[in-house]
PADRENVEX-958659 format. One record per residue (C-alpha): residue number from 0; z, x negated, y. Coordinates in steps of 0.05 Angstrom, whole numbers, plus 5000, padded with zeros to 4 digits. Layout:
<recs>
> n; pz; px; py
> NUM; Z; X; Y
...
</recs>
This chain:
<recs>
> n; pz; px; py
> 0; 4376; 5347; 8674
> 1; 4313; 5315; 8717
> 2; 4243; 5334; 8683
> 3; 4211; 5274; 8697
> 4; 4252; 5228; 8670
> 5; 4255; 5198; 8589
> 6; 4297; 5234; 8536
> 7; 4336; 5157; 8545
> 8; 4330; 5168; 8624
> 9; 4366; 5234; 8618
> 10; 4420; 5207; 8574
> 11; 4443; 5152; 8618
> 12; 4451; 5208; 8677
> 13; 4506; 5239; 8634
> 14; 4530; 5182; 8603
> 15; 4534; 5152; 8683
> 16; 4567; 5220; 8699
> 17; 4626; 5216; 8644
> 18; 4637; 5151; 8661
> 19; 4656; 5161; 8728
> 20; 4698; 5228; 8704
> 21; 4739; 5174; 8660
> 22; 4739; 5129; 8725
> 23; 4765; 5188; 8770
> 24; 4713; 5179; 8815
> 25; 4690; 5234; 8859
> 26; 4618; 5219; 8867
> 27; 4562; 5182; 8817
> 28; 4552; 5121; 8842
> 29; 4512; 5037; 8820
> 30; 4572; 5020; 8784
> 31; 4566; 5078; 8742
> 32; 4490; 5076; 8731
> 33; 4487; 5013; 8706
> 34; 4552; 5035; 8654
> 35; 4503; 5080; 8629
> 36; 4440; 5040; 8630
> 37; 4487; 4994; 8580
> 38; 4517; 5047; 8540
> 39; 4452; 5089; 8526
> 40; 4431; 5045; 8468
> 41; 4361; 5069; 8452
> 42; 4335; 5057; 8525
> 43; 4303; 4980; 8531
> 44; 4340; 4975; 8576
> 45; 4411; 4974; 8549
> 46; 4366; 4933; 8491
> 47; 4347; 4872; 8566
> 48; 4429; 4881; 8586
> 49; 4450; 4862; 8526
> 50; 4410; 4817; 8499
> 51; 4435; 4771; 8564
> 52; 4502; 4788; 8543
> 53; 4527; 4847; 8592
> 54; 4577; 4903; 8555
> 55; 4597; 4973; 8577
> 56; 4679; 4933; 8567
> 57; 4651; 4869; 8623
> 58; 4627; 4913; 8671
> 59; 4683; 4966; 8670
> 60; 4745; 4903; 8678
> 61; 4682; 4889; 8744
> 62; 4689; 4960; 8772
> 63; 4773; 4969; 8762
> 64; 4777; 4895; 8804
> 65; 4725; 4921; 8851
> 66; 4746; 4988; 8869
> 67; 4789; 5011; 8808
> 68; 4801; 5077; 8788
> 69; 4813; 5141; 8824
> 70; 4860; 5197; 8826
> 71; 4862; 5268; 8852
> 72; 4813; 5326; 8812
> 73; 4746; 5313; 8802
> 74; 4706; 5378; 8801
> 75; 4646; 5399; 8749
> 76; 4603; 5376; 8782
> 77; 4601; 5305; 8815
> 78; 4550; 5292; 8862
> 79; 4515; 5226; 8877
> 80; 4528; 5170; 8927
> 81; 4483; 5165; 8988
> 82; 4450; 5090; 8954
> 83; 4448; 5120; 8877
> 84; 4409; 5176; 8907
> 85; 4363; 5128; 8942
> 86; 4364; 5094; 8877
> 87; 4333; 5156; 8839
> 88; 4277; 5154; 8885
> 89; 4264; 5089; 8868
> 90; 4262; 5092; 8790
> 91; 4205; 5148; 8809
> 92; 4161; 5088; 8853
> 93; 4175; 5038; 8800
> 94; 4146; 5091; 8746
> 95; 4082; 5114; 8791
> 96; 4077; 5041; 8809
> 97; 4063; 5016; 8738
> 98; 4021; 5080; 8722
> 99; 4066; 5125; 8678
> 100; 4094; 5193; 8712
> 101; 4155; 5191; 8667
> 102; 4211; 5147; 8694
> 103; 4247; 5118; 8636
> 104; 4304; 5066; 8638
> 105; 4269; 5000; 8658
> 106; 4241; 5027; 8715
> 107; 4322; 5056; 8730
> 108; 4345; 4980; 8710
> 109; 4276; 4961; 8764
> 110; 4300; 5009; 8818
> 111; 4371; 4978; 8808
> 112; 4367; 4902; 8824
> 113; 4291; 4914; 8851
> 114; 4314; 4909; 8919
> 115; 4352; 4838; 8924
> 116; 4297; 4804; 8873
> 117; 4248; 4827; 8910
> 118; 4287; 4792; 8981
> 119; 4296; 4860; 9025
> 120; 4380; 4859; 9011
> 121; 4390; 4790; 9032
> 122; 4464; 4791; 9036
> 123; 4519; 4802; 8994
> 124; 4557; 4857; 9035
> 125; 4497; 4902; 9043
> 126; 4478; 4909; 8960
> 127; 4508; 4957; 8923
> 128; 4567; 4940; 8870
> 129; 4525; 4951; 8806
> 130; 4489; 4882; 8835
> 131; 4561; 4863; 8846
> 132; 4578; 4858; 8790
> 133; 4512; 4833; 8752
> 134; 4534; 4773; 8803
> 135; 4601; 4765; 8779
> 136; 4580; 4763; 8705
> 137; 4542; 4714; 8724
> 138; 4476; 4742; 8715
> 139; 4397; 4709; 8727
> 140; 4375; 4772; 8762
> 141; 4312; 4740; 8780
> 142; 4304; 4729; 8703
> 143; 4315; 4799; 8689
> 144; 4263; 4828; 8737
> 145; 4214; 4798; 8709
> 146; 4227; 4808; 8631
> 147; 4225; 4881; 8647
> 148; 4158; 4866; 8679
> 149; 4142; 4835; 8619
> 150; 4153; 4881; 8573
> 151; 4123; 4943; 8616
> 152; 4058; 4905; 8623
> 153; 4059; 4890; 8543
> 154; 4072; 4969; 8533
> 155; 4021; 4982; 8585
> 156; 3974; 4946; 8545
> 157; 3984; 4964; 8473
> 158; 3977; 5032; 8499
> 159; 3907; 5019; 8528
> 160; 3892; 4984; 8462
> 161; 3913; 5043; 8414
> 162; 3880; 5094; 8459
> 163; 3817; 5051; 8464
> 164; 3815; 5055; 8380
> 165; 3835; 5119; 8387
> 166; 3768; 5147; 8424
> 167; 3729; 5090; 8387
> 168; 3758; 5123; 8313
> 169; 3752; 5197; 8342
> 170; 3668; 5191; 8372
> 171; 3643; 5139; 8322
> 172; 3655; 5170; 8253
> 173; 3600; 5120; 8223
> 174; 3631; 5045; 8216
> 175; 3554; 5012; 8226
> 176; 3549; 5054; 8298
> 177; 3637; 5033; 8305
> 178; 3618; 4966; 8299
> 179; 3554; 4980; 8355
> 180; 3599; 5006; 8403
> 181; 3650; 4958; 8407
> 182; 3599; 4905; 8394
> 183; 3565; 4929; 8461
> 184; 3634; 4948; 8489
> 185; 3646; 4879; 8494
> 186; 3577; 4854; 8521
> 187; 3581; 4899; 8572
> 188; 3655; 4904; 8586
> 189; 3687; 4838; 8574
> 190; 3629; 4783; 8589
> 191; 3607; 4778; 8651
> 192; 3534; 4758; 8661
> 193; 3505; 4734; 8736
> 194; 3455; 4692; 8765
> 195; 3509; 4652; 8807
> 196; 3550; 4653; 8728
> 197; 3492; 4628; 8698
> 198; 3490; 4563; 8739
> 199; 3561; 4547; 8742
> 200; 3553; 4542; 8667
> 201; 3495; 4503; 8669
> 202; 3537; 4468; 8720
> 203; 3588; 4452; 8676
> 204; 3540; 4422; 8619
> 205; 3521; 4374; 8657
> 206; 3576; 4354; 8670
> 207; 3597; 4363; 8601
> 208; 3544; 4317; 8572
> 209; 3558; 4276; 8625
> 210; 3638; 4266; 8621
> 211; 3606; 4246; 8539
> 212; 3566; 4192; 8562
> 213; 3610; 4167; 8606
> 214; 3660; 4169; 8557
> 215; 3601; 4130; 8507
> 216; 3601; 4076; 8562
> 217; 3685; 4058; 8557
> 218; 3683; 4055; 8493
> 219; 3624; 4009; 8479
> 220; 3661; 3975; 8531
> 221; 3723; 3971; 8507
> 222; 3707; 3947; 8443
> 223; 3656; 3888; 8475
> 224; 3710; 3871; 8511
> 225; 3747; 3859; 8450
> 226; 3708; 3803; 8428
> 227; 3681; 3771; 8478
> 228; 3700; 3696; 8471
> 229; 3706; 3631; 8512
> 230; 3653; 3600; 8488
> 231; 3603; 3672; 8493
> 232; 3607; 3654; 8579
> 233; 3603; 3599; 8569
> 234; 3539; 3606; 8531
> 235; 3529; 3665; 8588
> 236; 3540; 3609; 8646
> 237; 3494; 3570; 8623
> 238; 3432; 3620; 8608
> 239; 3433; 3639; 8681
> 240; 3354; 3639; 8689
> 241; 3314; 3578; 8753
> 242; 3249; 3591; 8742
> 243; 3205; 3630; 8803
> 244; 3252; 3614; 8846
> 245; 3248; 3586; 8916
> 246; 3290; 3526; 8935
> 247; 3341; 3577; 8980
> 248; 3358; 3626; 8915
> 249; 3353; 3567; 8865
> 250; 3406; 3515; 8907
> 251; 3447; 3596; 8905
> 252; 3445; 3595; 8841
> 253; 3470; 3531; 8823
> 254; 3525; 3538; 8870
> 255; 3548; 3613; 8824
> 256; 3529; 3581; 8761
> 257; 3581; 3523; 8785
> 258; 3624; 3579; 8822
> 259; 3624; 3618; 8747
> 260; 3643; 3552; 8701
> 261; 3694; 3541; 8743
> 262; 3730; 3613; 8759
> 263; 3726; 3601; 8670
> 264; 3778; 3541; 8670
> 265; 3805; 3585; 8717
> 266; 3825; 3636; 8672
> 267; 3823; 3596; 8610
> 268; 3885; 3557; 8631
> 269; 3926; 3604; 8668
> 270; 3983; 3607; 8627
> 271; 4009; 3671; 8667
> 272; 3944; 3709; 8641
> 273; 3964; 3744; 8578
> 274; 3913; 3755; 8519
> 275; 3895; 3832; 8544
> 276; 3890; 3796; 8617
> 277; 3848; 3736; 8590
> 278; 3801; 3783; 8558
> 279; 3789; 3832; 8619
> 280; 3779; 3774; 8653
> 281; 3719; 3755; 8610
> 282; 3688; 3812; 8613
> 283; 3685; 3828; 8688
> 284; 3652; 3752; 8683
> 285; 3608; 3762; 8645
> 286; 3596; 3830; 8685
> 287; 3594; 3775; 8751
> 288; 3536; 3732; 8711
> 289; 3500; 3800; 8693
> 290; 3487; 3807; 8762
> 291; 3480; 3750; 8778
> 292; 3413; 3754; 8752
> 293; 3402; 3829; 8785
> 294; 3410; 3808; 8858
> 295; 3409; 3861; 8913
> 296; 3397; 3920; 8856
> 297; 3452; 3980; 8881
> 298; 3476; 3993; 8815
> 299; 3483; 3924; 8794
> 300; 3529; 3911; 8858
> 301; 3568; 3975; 8853
> 302; 3592; 3939; 8767
> 303; 3609; 3870; 8811
> 304; 3639; 3895; 8866
> 305; 3693; 3932; 8813
> 306; 3690; 3864; 8762
> 307; 3716; 3830; 8836
> 308; 3759; 3881; 8853
> 309; 3785; 3872; 8782
> 310; 3794; 3793; 8777
> 311; 3831; 3796; 8855
> 312; 3885; 3837; 8818
> 313; 3912; 3781; 8785
> 314; 3922; 3751; 8847
> 315; 3981; 3797; 8857
> 316; 4021; 3750; 8786
> 317; 4009; 3694; 8822
> 318; 4068; 3648; 8875
> 319; 4042; 3648; 8951
> 320; 4036; 3565; 8937
> 321; 4013; 3565; 8887
> 322; 3957; 3524; 8854
> 323; 3907; 3587; 8831
> 324; 3925; 3630; 8878
> 325; 3887; 3579; 8924
> 326; 3829; 3566; 8878
> 327; 3829; 3645; 8871
> 328; 3828; 3668; 8949
> 329; 3766; 3603; 8935
> 330; 3726; 3623; 8884
> 331; 3724; 3689; 8882
> 332; 3702; 3706; 8966
> 333; 3647; 3654; 8954
> 334; 3613; 3687; 8891
> 335; 3620; 3753; 8927
> 336; 3573; 3724; 8985
> 337; 3519; 3693; 8942
> 338; 3516; 3756; 8897
> 339; 3514; 3792; 8977
> 340; 3563; 3845; 8959
> 341; 3585; 3832; 9030
</recs>
């Protein structure tokens, strides 16, 4: 048999040869290999295939349908088909790709289905009989391929960890020194430190702090919104300062005060708004009142712009010819102009 094959992989080839003889086939084809992979019960390939509901009886049934049984005398040595020879070459490549010098059953199964899963074979006429059988048995080849890959990677990671532990146990006898070695290994190997990374960490920390502050502001805002009464809005309107204003600004302030009163009355009397909408509108009106005390300041301009947009959102709930719609269209642009938002 093959020196670079595991015991289980060699057993697969032996069973495939026996299956070819039973079927009176004069060559060992990939369909015989598939039977060998299922019937060899110690390897991972057999376990995965059986878990997907594949067994030797089902495969033999499909083999009989596709190529039937041969006739004539079958010699002692049964040669491989050209496709099977290529399959054996690919199995070695699969093993080498994962850093293994020994070919195991999972590498054989990968080789069997790899070309189809990697889309190097596109039409059904170019695939081997084994693939046609799996397709007839409604096997998800991509899922099968991924299961094998996941298994190989898991075993590789487990072996690496075991080798590392063995190395530490062999090289370092003292428990304290062993603990220090592991700590240094983690720091030097697993933790990546660089000026660039440190800058990114600082930047992320700043972003996190900002996010926490924003969340706190939002929570405060929500709490405030839930406690605003209609009388609170009216009090805020009537408390607008009028001292130390020029005649022009005084006129604007009086206009704003009148507009705020009209907007407040419109909101409170709007039967289309539910209680949550009214509470939201009250809060946005308070924002506009506060902005009127700080006309020209960028921070308050942004807040006032947002408040106007939210209040405009109430317009979409009105019929096009409604009195409320015309009132909103009159009041909100006027407030926006007097607050120097545009």
